[in-house]
N, C-alpha and C positions, 0 to 999 in steps of 0.2 A: 437090458441093452448093454452090449460090451463097452469096455472103456476105450478100446482102440479098434481100428478097422483098417483093412487093406486098401491100398490105392496103387495105381500105376503112375509113378511120379517121373516127370521129365525135369532134369536139372541142367543148369548151365555152369560150365567150369570157367576159371579165370581167363583161359585162353579162347573163350567163346565157342567151345565145343559142347555138344548136347549129348546127354546119356540118359537112359531110362532104367528104372528098377521098380520092383514091387516091394513096398515098405508099409509099415504100420504108422498110422497117424492118430493124433488126439482129436476129439471133436472140437476143441478150441481152435484148431487150424482151419476149420471150415469157414467160409465167408458168412457174413450176416444174412439173415433171411427169415421169413415168417414160417416156412414149412421145411421140416426135416423129414427126409425120405430115405428109407432103406431100399437101395437099388437092387432089383432082381436081375434086370437085363439092360445092356446098353448095345450100341452097334458101332461098327467102324465105318467112318466116312472119309472121303478124300481130305476134307478140312481137318479131321483129327490127325491124319498122317502128317499134314503140314505143321500142325501145332506140335506134334511129337518130335519133329526134326527142327524146331526152332524158327519156323517161318515168321518174320516180324509182322507180316500183314495179317496174321491170325492171332498170335500170342506174343506179348511183349514182356510179361512178368513171369519170372521163374524163381523158385520151383513151381511147377504147374501140373495139374491133372487134366488131361484132355478128355474128350467125350461129349459131343454136342447133343447126344440123345441119352435119355434115361427113363426107365419104367420101374415102378416099385410101389411100396406101401408107405403111407404117411405114418410116421412115428410120433411126431409132435407138430402142432400147428397153433399159431396165435391168431390166425385168420378164421373167422367163423364159417367160411365157405368150405373149408376142409377139416376133417376130423381124423382122429387116430384110426388106422386100419383101412382108410380109403385107398383104393387102387388108382394110381395116377400116372401120367406121362409128362415129361418135360422135353421139349425140343426147341432149338433156336435161342433167340435172345443172346445173352452173353455166355450161356452155359458152355463150358469146354473151350472157350476162347481166352478171356482173361479172368473168368470166374471158374473155380475148380469144377470139373465136370463129371460125367457119368462113368469113367473108368475107375470107380471107387465103390465101396460097399455102402456109402452114405453120401448124400448131397444135401445142401441147405440152400434154398432159393427163395426169391420173392413169390408171393402167392399169385401174382399176375402171370408168372411163367408156367403155372401148373394147369393141366387140363385133365379132367376126370377120364379114366379109361373108358373109351367108347363102348357101347353095347355091341356085341359081336366080335370083340377082340380079346384075346388073352394078353397078359403082359408080354410074353415072348413074341406073339404075333405083332404086337404094336412096335416092337423093335426090329422085326423083319422089315416092317414099313419104315419107321423112324423118319428122320429128316428127308431121306430119299423118297419115301412114300408120300409125305406131305408135299414135297416139291413136285412130284409127278401129279398129284391131285390138283395142285394149284395150276399147273400147266394145262391140264385137261379142263379144269374149270374155266380158264381163259378162253380155250377153244369154244366151249359150249356157250359162254356169254357173248362171244363174237359170232354166234349163229353158224358155226361149223358143224354140220350134221353129217352122219355117215353117208347120206345120199350124195354128198358133194364130191366124193372121191377119196383118194389116198391120203393118209397121214403118215409123214415120215418121222421116224424117231432116230436121232443120231446118238452115237455112243451107246448103242442098244444093249450091250452086255453089262454095262455098269449098273449101279444101284438104281438111279433115277430112270435110266433108259429101260431096263428090264421090267421095272414096275409099270412104267408108262405103256410098254408093249402089252403087258398083261391086262391092265385096266381098260385100255382102248379097245382091245379085242373083245372083252366082255361086253362093252357098250356097242358092239356091232360095227366098229370102224374097220376099214381096210388098212392094216398097219404094214408099212414098209420099214424094215429094220436095217439100219446102216451099221456095218461093223467091218473091222479088218481081221476078225478072228474066224477063219473058216471052220475051225473045230467046234464053234458054238452055233452053227447053223441049225442043227437038229434041235438043240435046246431052245433057240428062239422060236422055232416053229411050234414046239411044245407049249411055249408061253402064249402063242396066238398070232405070231407074225404071218401074214399071208404071202409076203415077198421079202427076200433078203438081198441086199445089194452091197457091193464092196464100198467101204467108206471113201475110196479114191474117187468115186463118182459124185460125191458131195463136196469135193475139194477142187473145183474148177478154177484154173488160173488164167483163163482167157479174159481179155480186158473188155468183154462185152457188158454193157449195162444191164441187159436182160437176157434170159435164156428161155427156151420153150416152156410154156406153162405145164406143170404137172401136179404139184401138191395142193390139196385143198387146205391143208394145215400142217404144222410141224411142231414137234417137241425137240428143241435143240439143246443138248447138254455140252456142246463142244466149243461154240463161239468161233472167233477168228474168221478165216476164209471159208470155213464150212458154213457158218451162219450166213455169210455173204452169198455163197452159192445157193443156199436154200431160198433166201429172199428173192434172188433173181429168177428162180424157177417156180415160185408159188403162184397159184391161179389168181385171177381177178377176184378181189375182195376176200382173199385168203388171210389166214392168221398164223403167225409164228410165235410160239412161246419160247423165250430164251432164258436158260437158267444156269449156264456153265461157261467156263473160259479155259478149259484145259488146252484148247487149240489156239489160244491167244486172246488178248483183250482188245486188240485193234479190230475194226470192222471196215474192211476195204470194199466199200460199195458206193452207190450213188443214190440220189433221191428217186430214181426212176421207178423202182418197185412200188414206192409209196404214192407217187403222184400220177403214174400212168396205169397202175393196176390196183391201186387202193389197198395194198397189202398192209396189214396191221402187224407191228412188232411189239409184243408185250413182254416186258421184263418181269421175271418172277423172283420175288424176294421171300424166301421161306424163313429168314431170320426174324423179321418183324411182322410179316403178313400185313403190311400197311397199305397194299394196293387194292383191297377188296372193300370199297366204300359201301356197297349195298348191305354188307353184313354189320356195319356200324363199327364197333371197336375191334382192335387187333385180336383181342382174346376171343371175341365172338366169331370172327372170321376163322381163326384157327380151330375153334371148337366145331364149327359147321363142316369144315373140310374133313376133320377127323371123324365126325359122325358118318359122313358118306363113305369113308374108307372102312368103316366097320360094318357097313350095310351094302348098298348096291355097287359100290366101287371096290369091295374087298376081293382081291384076286383069289380064285379057287385053288391056285397052285402055289401058295406061299412057301410050302416046304421045298418046292423045286427051285425056288429063287435064292435060298439061303443055306448057310452052314453055320455051326455054332462052335465057338472057341472059349477058352478061359483067358484070364489076364496074362498068363505065362506065354501064350502063343501070339500076343499082340506084336512084338517086334518083327517077327517073320511076316505077318500079314500087313503091317505098315509098309514094309519094304515092297511087298507084292502090289499093294494098291498104288504106290507111287510109280511103279514100273508098268502099270496097266495089266497086271497078271491076275487080278481078282475078277471073278465072274459072279454077278448077282450081289447078294447082301451077306455081310459077316456079322453075326450076332455074338455079343460078348455076354457070357453067363457069369454073373457075379455071385452065384450061389454054390459054385463048385468048390 
């Protein structure tokens, strides 16, 4: 094992400016934890971009290494559940937020955060999925647990060209749902059809500002990655006993709606938490819930077209891609190869 390793470091200057660099670090700088992992792949998420630009709601301690996803090989473990050379993934919890994350050649984390690499996935494939795939899986699990079957009608996916959205489109299509993809990117229509979208609509149609408490019923269910007025519009137009899984807020944290979708149409709004996975009571522990969803993503929920959803970069290309994801210019998933 080398004495030093490369990391993508974010630091804060005295005048509260943030800058990034690729530097070498000692293992002593890693946080405490039971499992030391050599990272093969990570991925870029919107939360990583916020962390890399100093957003206080994500990261408060600097210098810092972002990266809420990591996949690699166990180097050392004091927990009997994991042994040297095990292939594992880590997503969520505090990784990449205030605990140094996956944009590094090594991480050290609590054993509770670690999940064995599921059967059916390579390390690289697991990071094409990453937190985005886990979140999409949790959304789809919520629809299924609320009895939303393909026979009931259309499922709308907002923010469909993003990481969560594109993976949700692909997985839902595989499960025989009629998927309506909402996007403002006309150049991505063909790509979304390739992923399995049966219909594509302009995102403007999911951002209705009329002050009506209800709109005509259309959606059997929804995966909403946007929040704000988009989520309110979706709720107003969801069918009786429909279900909306909400997992994002790029469109705003406020929810300008009324109780009418809930008390007149029986619509269920399910919040999706991929950080802790604490809402899946039937699985028991948070770790068991996470493991079960990952197992599905490696088998019946695994998209057939993972390569079409992703592109791969090295640490050196992260600044450009961080700017792109913050400006809504990234399509699909960005995998970070730590082995380059």
